[in-house]
Residue, then its C-alpha position, 0 to 999 in steps of 0.5 A: t615961970t620961976n618954978q619951971i626954971r627951978q625944976k629944970l635947974g634941979e633936973f640938970l643938977d640931979y642929972q647923973g651919968y652912968t657908973i659901972n661897978g664891977s667885981i670879978k672873982g679871981i682877977n686881982e689886977g690888970i687893966v679893964k677896957l670899956d668900949i661904948l659903941l655909938e651910932n655911925g660906927k664910932k667908939e669911945s674907949y676907956t681903961t681902968r685898973i682892976k684891984n682886988s677883983r674890983f673896977v669902976f667906970s663912970g661918965t655920960v652917954d647921950k643915948i642908949c648904946m652898948g657897953m663892952i667890957t674887956l677883962p685882962m684875960k683870954d675871952g674875957v668880954l662882956s657886952f650889955f646895953m646901957g644908958n646912964d645907969n648905975i650898973t653892977i657887974n659881978g661874977d667869977k673868972k671861972n664862969l664868965a657865961n654867968v656874970s650878973i649885969k644889973g641896973s640897966k633897964v635896957q639890958n634887963d629888957f633885952a634879957d627878957i626878950a632873949a629869955s622868951c625867944n629861948r623858951n620858944k620851940n624855935p628860938m631862932q625863928a622867935l628872934s627873927d620874928y622879933v626883928r620883923i615885928h619891931p624894926n624900930s627896936i635898939y635891940s633888932p640890929f644886935i639880934i641880927s648881927n650877933y644871932l641871925y646874920p650867919y644863918m641868913s641869906e644875902e637877900d634876907r640880910t639885906t631885907a632885914v637891915n633895910a627894914l630897920d628904922g627909927q631908934a634901930k638906926t642909931m645903934y653901933q650894930y646897925h652901922l656895921l650891918k649897913t656896911q656889910i650889905d652895901 
């Protein structure tokens, strides 16, 4: 019907991609790099200038993925889950561990998972349990590669990676894990 066509057209015209507005005190100039980590180990890279501590990236992604910001300084890397969100990054060059990343529901959900595991008496076991219980989760490949991998036996790694399914297989880290165990 005409109304359905109008609605679809409206959705298409209203469709927005992502915007990342960053502010890192103490970094007045330089080049900031954004890597978007896509499925099958593919990566898109973009750069922009940071001026007066501020930088902006915008574009679109087809599905939820990882974003990685590299700041113009040693150890200046920030990773986060993202979709087509309005993301705000605020922090200080002197304290990158406490940079605030807001506006991405998938990042907030991951932060909640990580916080609940950290409150557990055995955080590593809690992370391992999360992966076992949620083999389809977009977060599971990241948890394995960034937290569990160094502590797992080769057999446990293979079992955990081969158990991943569904959306987990669309994540960049899944591809990396598959190439490491094959």
